[in-house]
N, CA, C and O of each residue as an XYZ file, in Angstrom:
412
protein
N      11.179     11.719    -19.409
C      12.836     11.341    -18.189
C      13.718     10.818    -19.551
O      13.268      9.800    -20.076
N      14.234     11.073    -19.815
C      15.332     11.207    -20.611
C      16.949     11.462    -20.705
O      17.601     11.435    -21.749
N      17.722     11.850    -18.691
C      18.688     12.099    -19.056
C      18.303     11.331    -17.310
O      17.326     11.189    -16.575
N      19.868     10.988    -17.315
C      19.610     10.758    -15.602
C      19.242     12.006    -14.804
O      18.612     11.784    -13.769
N      19.568     13.493    -15.146
C      19.349     14.314    -14.136
C      17.540     14.677    -14.092
O      17.127     15.704    -13.551
N      16.572     13.624    -14.770
C      15.850     14.474    -14.494
C      15.341     12.684    -13.794
O      14.657     12.957    -12.808
N      15.387     11.694    -13.875
C      15.037     10.669    -12.535
C      15.529     10.962    -11.508
O      14.568     11.264    -10.799
N      16.310     11.063    -11.012
C      17.393     12.044    -10.047
C      16.227     13.112     -9.711
O      15.673     13.038     -8.615
N      15.799     14.238    -10.770
C      14.811     15.292    -10.275
C      13.502     14.351     -9.553
O      13.038     14.432     -8.415
N      13.082     13.346    -10.820
C      11.797     12.933     -9.962
C      11.299     12.326     -8.479
O      10.417     12.618     -7.671
N      12.865     10.834     -8.622
C      13.239     10.614     -7.555
C      13.001     11.570     -6.461
O      12.326     11.047     -5.575
N      13.322     12.788     -6.218
C      13.477     13.926     -5.108
C      12.752     14.552     -5.073
O      12.436     15.040     -3.987
N      12.162     14.849     -6.102
C      10.335     15.355     -6.046
C       9.507     14.786     -5.551
O       8.738     15.186     -4.677
N       9.559     13.833     -6.022
C       8.317     12.233     -5.644
C       7.534     13.472     -6.805
O       6.971     14.540     -6.567
N       7.860     12.629     -8.307
C       6.750     11.823     -9.261
C       6.658     10.714     -9.741
O       7.540      9.999    -10.215
N       4.963     10.445     -9.564
C       4.904      9.071    -10.754
C       4.365      9.300    -11.360
O       3.544     10.147    -11.004
N       4.283      8.849    -12.700
C       3.946      8.668    -13.964
C       4.016      9.743    -14.633
O       3.373      9.847    -15.677
N       4.889     10.859    -14.124
C       4.381     12.081    -14.910
C       4.261     12.999    -14.134
O       4.830     14.079    -14.293
N       3.006     12.543    -12.538
C       2.041     13.245    -11.606
C       3.374     13.867    -11.107
O       4.315     13.076    -11.057
N       3.673     15.447    -10.643
C       4.765     15.850     -9.460
C       3.465     15.558     -7.721
O       2.623     16.390     -7.382
N       3.668     14.504     -7.142
C       3.155     14.414     -6.779
C       4.029     15.478     -5.341
O       3.120     15.415     -4.513
N       4.856     16.103     -4.828
C       5.893     17.111     -3.901
C       4.878     18.743     -4.390
O       4.774     19.938     -4.113
N       4.441     17.891     -5.093
C       3.490     19.634     -5.713
C       2.554     19.763     -5.523
O       1.925     20.749     -5.908
N       1.898     18.482     -4.607
C       0.060     18.780     -4.542
C       0.169     19.724     -2.709
O       0.932     20.063     -1.804
N      -0.978     19.726     -3.097
C      -1.449     21.502     -1.478
C      -1.778     19.946     -0.432
O      -1.487     18.792     -0.747
N      -2.336     20.331      0.610
C      -2.088     19.480      1.727
C      -3.939     18.749      1.033
O      -4.416     17.616      1.105
N      -4.399     19.837      0.525
C      -6.301     19.396     -0.113
C      -6.184     18.518     -0.681
O      -6.953     17.576     -0.489
N      -5.280     18.454     -1.525
C      -5.355     17.675     -3.060
C      -4.485     16.219     -2.627
O      -4.533     15.032     -2.951
N      -3.694     17.054     -1.723
C      -2.972     15.426     -1.187
C      -4.135     14.546     -0.453
O      -4.005     13.322     -0.479
N      -5.479     15.228      0.323
C      -6.720     14.594      0.974
C      -7.179     13.931      0.471
O      -7.513     12.831      0.911
N      -7.466     14.547     -1.192
C      -8.746     13.589     -2.216
C      -7.310     12.729     -2.757
O      -7.856     11.866     -3.444
N      -6.570     12.589     -2.807
C      -6.292     11.831     -3.670
C      -5.429     10.253     -2.768
O      -4.867      9.218     -3.127
N      -5.696     10.754     -1.812
C      -4.848      9.600     -0.388
C      -6.699      8.518     -0.678
O      -6.997      7.381     -1.046
N      -7.446      9.770     -0.231
C      -9.099      9.260     -0.328
C      -9.863      8.583     -1.636
O     -10.854      7.854     -1.587
N      -9.168      9.002     -2.779
C      -9.346      8.506     -3.769
C      -9.169      6.725     -3.779
O      -9.834      5.689     -3.786
N      -7.180      7.451     -3.773
C      -6.594      6.116     -3.724
C      -7.542      4.860     -2.961
O      -7.893      3.839     -3.552
N      -7.863      5.177     -1.540
C      -8.420      4.424     -1.189
C     -10.152      3.707     -1.141
O     -10.536      2.888     -0.306
N     -10.746      4.121     -1.949
C     -11.868      4.396     -1.932
C     -12.047      3.212     -4.261
O     -12.908      2.436     -4.676
N     -10.752      3.780     -4.952
C     -10.475      2.902     -5.587
C     -10.008      1.100     -5.323
O     -10.380      0.184     -6.057
N      -9.220      0.966     -4.231
C      -8.753     -0.270     -4.533
C      -9.678     -0.506     -3.063
O      -9.225     -1.561     -2.619
N     -10.541     -0.114     -2.302
C     -11.850     -0.597     -2.487
C     -12.740     -1.584     -3.340
O     -12.953     -2.765     -3.063
N     -13.234     -0.863     -4.463
C     -14.116     -1.339     -5.197
C     -13.074     -1.792     -6.304
O     -13.727     -2.486     -7.084
N     -12.209     -1.748     -6.589
C     -11.292     -3.397     -7.087
C     -11.332     -4.629     -6.663
O     -11.600     -5.653     -7.292
N     -10.838     -4.374     -4.719
C     -11.392     -5.458     -3.929
C     -12.047     -6.300     -3.848
O     -11.689     -7.473     -3.948
N     -13.038     -5.951     -3.669
C     -14.963     -6.644     -3.427
C     -14.746     -6.540     -5.355
O     -14.694     -7.764     -5.483
N     -14.634     -6.157     -6.438
C     -15.522     -6.411     -7.654
C     -14.306     -7.857     -7.739
O     -14.692     -8.966     -8.109
N     -13.360     -7.680     -7.475
C     -12.453     -8.972     -7.675
C     -13.211     -9.626     -6.880
O     -14.101    -10.128     -7.565
N     -13.403    -10.024     -5.242
C     -13.410    -11.161     -4.247
C     -14.660    -11.823     -4.443
O     -14.809    -12.985     -4.066
N     -16.269    -10.682     -5.430
C     -17.301    -11.592     -5.801
C     -16.835    -12.180     -6.763
O     -17.318    -13.304     -6.898
N     -16.213    -11.946     -7.381
C     -16.215    -12.792     -8.802
C     -15.238    -14.248     -8.282
O     -15.260    -15.370     -8.788
N     -14.431    -13.763     -7.130
C     -14.279    -15.099     -6.688
C     -14.790    -15.915     -6.168
O     -14.474    -17.083     -5.939
N     -16.304    -14.862     -5.771
C     -16.897    -15.892     -4.685
C     -18.040    -16.473     -4.919
O     -18.825    -16.959     -4.106
N     -18.142    -16.377     -6.591
C     -19.077    -16.669     -7.434
C     -18.697    -17.751     -8.344
O     -19.322    -18.712     -8.791
N     -17.757    -17.420     -8.461
C     -16.648    -18.429     -8.875
C     -16.624    -19.792     -7.751
O     -16.557    -20.878     -8.327
N     -16.661    -19.837     -6.542
C     -16.157    -20.566     -5.541
C     -17.793    -21.393     -5.498
O     -18.066    -22.581     -5.327
N     -18.736    -20.112     -5.747
C     -20.083    -20.791     -4.854
C     -20.658    -21.732     -6.941
O     -21.010    -22.899     -7.116
N     -20.563    -21.008     -7.652
C     -20.228    -21.626     -9.430
C     -20.107    -23.889     -9.075
O     -20.837    -24.839     -9.359
N     -19.028    -23.754     -8.495
C     -17.360    -24.830     -8.290
C     -17.764    -25.910     -7.235
O     -17.892    -27.133     -7.194
N     -17.876    -25.034     -6.558
C     -18.628    -25.735     -5.133
C     -19.982    -26.040     -4.634
O     -19.913    -26.368     -3.450
N     -21.618    -26.061     -5.256
C     -22.777    -26.076     -5.103
C     -23.045    -24.933     -3.146
O     -24.107    -24.546     -2.659
N     -21.987    -24.809     -2.738
C     -22.960    -24.438     -1.842
C     -23.119    -22.676     -2.192
O     -22.866    -21.936     -3.142
N     -23.561    -22.573     -1.127
C     -24.243    -20.908     -0.249
C     -23.378    -20.578      0.118
O     -22.629    -21.143      0.916
N     -23.211    -18.986     -0.674
C     -21.846    -18.153     -0.344
C     -22.859    -16.722      0.045
O     -23.441    -16.091     -0.837
N     -22.930    -16.382      1.458
C     -23.186    -15.009      1.342
C     -21.202    -13.558      0.762
O     -20.005    -13.394      0.995
N     -22.341    -13.047     -0.008
C     -21.074    -12.237     -0.472
C     -21.308    -11.099      0.759
O     -22.275    -10.643      0.148
N     -21.286    -10.749      1.257
C     -21.094    -10.134      2.312
C     -20.081     -9.892      2.823
O     -19.652     -8.921      3.446
N     -19.511    -11.265      2.404
C     -17.926    -11.572      3.051
C     -17.225    -10.619      2.004
O     -16.081    -10.940      2.326
N     -17.006     -9.569      0.862
C     -16.755     -9.515     -0.100
C     -16.494     -8.016      0.778
O     -15.448     -7.370      0.719
N     -17.349     -7.754      1.353
C     -17.221     -5.677      1.651
C     -16.601     -6.504      3.121
O     -16.221     -5.507      3.735
N     -16.405     -7.215      3.671
C     -16.555     -7.295      4.988
C     -15.969     -7.098      5.121
O     -15.685     -5.922      5.347
N     -14.651     -8.650      5.121
C     -13.922     -9.182      4.537
C     -12.493     -8.951      4.442
O     -11.561     -9.053      5.239
N     -12.659     -8.440      2.618
C     -11.917     -7.629      1.564
C     -11.405     -6.565      1.012
O     -10.242     -6.342      0.677
N     -12.933     -5.515      0.891
C     -12.607     -5.051      0.077
C     -12.730     -3.805      1.115
O     -12.499     -2.730      0.561
N     -13.119     -3.690      2.844
C     -13.206     -3.036      3.556
C     -11.605     -2.768      3.762
O     -11.011     -1.743      3.430
N     -10.973     -4.070      4.465
C      -9.358     -3.727      4.959
C      -8.612     -3.678      3.718
O      -7.517     -3.324      4.155
N      -8.476     -3.786      2.561
C      -7.922     -3.211      1.800
C      -8.004     -1.790      1.526
O      -6.871     -1.375      1.282
N      -8.699     -1.059      1.478
C      -9.453      0.076      1.522
C      -9.420      0.521      2.180
O      -9.493      1.697      1.824
N      -9.317      0.425      3.467
C      -8.369      1.345      4.322
C      -7.393      1.327      4.644
O      -6.918      2.379      5.072
N      -6.485     -0.017      4.605
C      -5.128     -0.334      4.004
C      -4.292      0.581      3.655
O      -3.471      1.294      4.233
N      -4.974      0.294      1.662
C      -4.804      1.401      0.880
C      -4.118      2.954      1.148
O      -2.996      3.460      1.132
N      -5.901      3.481      1.469
C      -4.951      4.935      2.034
C      -4.950      5.343      3.588
O      -5.338      6.398      4.089
N      -4.408      4.220      4.203
C      -3.454      4.448      4.861
C      -2.432      4.969      3.810
O      -2.128      6.103      3.440
N      -1.972      3.599      3.433
C      -1.045      4.206      2.899
C      -0.851      5.679      1.925
O      -0.607      6.682      2.596
N      -0.905      5.795      1.030
C      -1.155      6.236      0.058
C      -1.593      8.083      1.273
O      -0.785      9.003      1.147
N      -2.440      8.226      1.946
C      -2.044      8.979      2.196
C      -1.053      9.603      3.614
O      -1.042     10.726      4.117
N      -0.568      8.822      3.835
C       0.513      8.494      4.644
C       2.072      9.150      3.763
O       2.958      9.814      4.300
N       2.027      8.793      2.588
C       2.825      8.316      1.312
C       3.107     10.294      0.547
O       4.109     10.801      0.041
N       1.634     10.903      0.830
C       1.150     12.119      0.107
C       1.557     12.714      1.834
O       2.572     13.390      2.000
N       1.004     12.503      2.541
C       2.036     13.148      3.503
C       3.256     14.069      3.873
O       3.548     15.246      4.089
N       3.951     12.410      3.793
C       5.497     12.643      4.194
C       6.253     13.517      2.498
O       7.395     13.967      2.409
N       5.185     13.520      1.377
C       5.319     14.478      0.066
C       5.164     15.894      0.515
O       5.980     16.760      0.199
N       3.871     16.179      1.423
C       3.905     17.924      1.421
C       4.690     17.785      2.806
O       4.273     18.832      3.300
N       5.087     17.531      3.274
C       6.212     17.641      4.655
C       7.537     18.070      4.461
O       8.437     18.440      5.215
N       7.398     17.899      3.075
C       8.909     17.257      2.698
C       8.922     18.935      1.973
O       9.725     19.822      2.262
N       7.658     19.034      0.863
C       8.183     20.290      0.522
C       7.446     21.594      1.575
O       7.456     22.820      1.459
N       7.126     21.111      2.119
C       6.756     22.712      3.071
C       8.135     23.146      4.140
O       8.322     24.255      4.640
N       9.149     21.699      4.330
C      10.180     22.212      4.769
C      11.524     22.677      4.214
O      12.482     23.239      4.745
N      11.247     22.203      2.806
C      11.602     22.722      1.576
C      11.510     24.332      1.557
O      12.526     25.021      1.652
N      10.413     24.796      1.447
C      10.036     26.357      1.476
C      10.361     26.670      3.123
O      11.196     27.284      3.787
N      10.071     26.473      3.175
C      10.754     27.269      5.070
C      12.357     27.096      5.253
O      12.934     27.798      6.084
N      12.784     26.532      4.783
C      14.214     26.713      4.480
C      14.840     27.856      3.662
O      15.717     28.655      3.990
N      14.155     27.720      2.505
C      14.661     28.849      1.022
C      14.149     30.329      1.622
O      14.407     31.375      1.027
N      13.404     30.286      2.856
C      12.829     30.966      3.265
C      11.481     32.761      2.954
O      10.944     33.304      3.919
């Protein structure tokens, strides 16, 4: 994207790192949104486990590591998945509206 027109087209069509998000079908949008939520769940859980491990090592208290799943990983995963599905759903809806307007 070397010109201003390419940047404007990318913003209009919904591209992220060169991936044309506006060209995805409903099933591909569903898969990508779910995969994004799952990746966020695993990343948040991973980070929370290491934070709890460091806390346990520093304080000497026994820590229930299920907290990492229940209180950190699951809420983050659900929120990211909802945001991703909402964004991709809007992109899909815009694409369908453009198709319908064209004919």
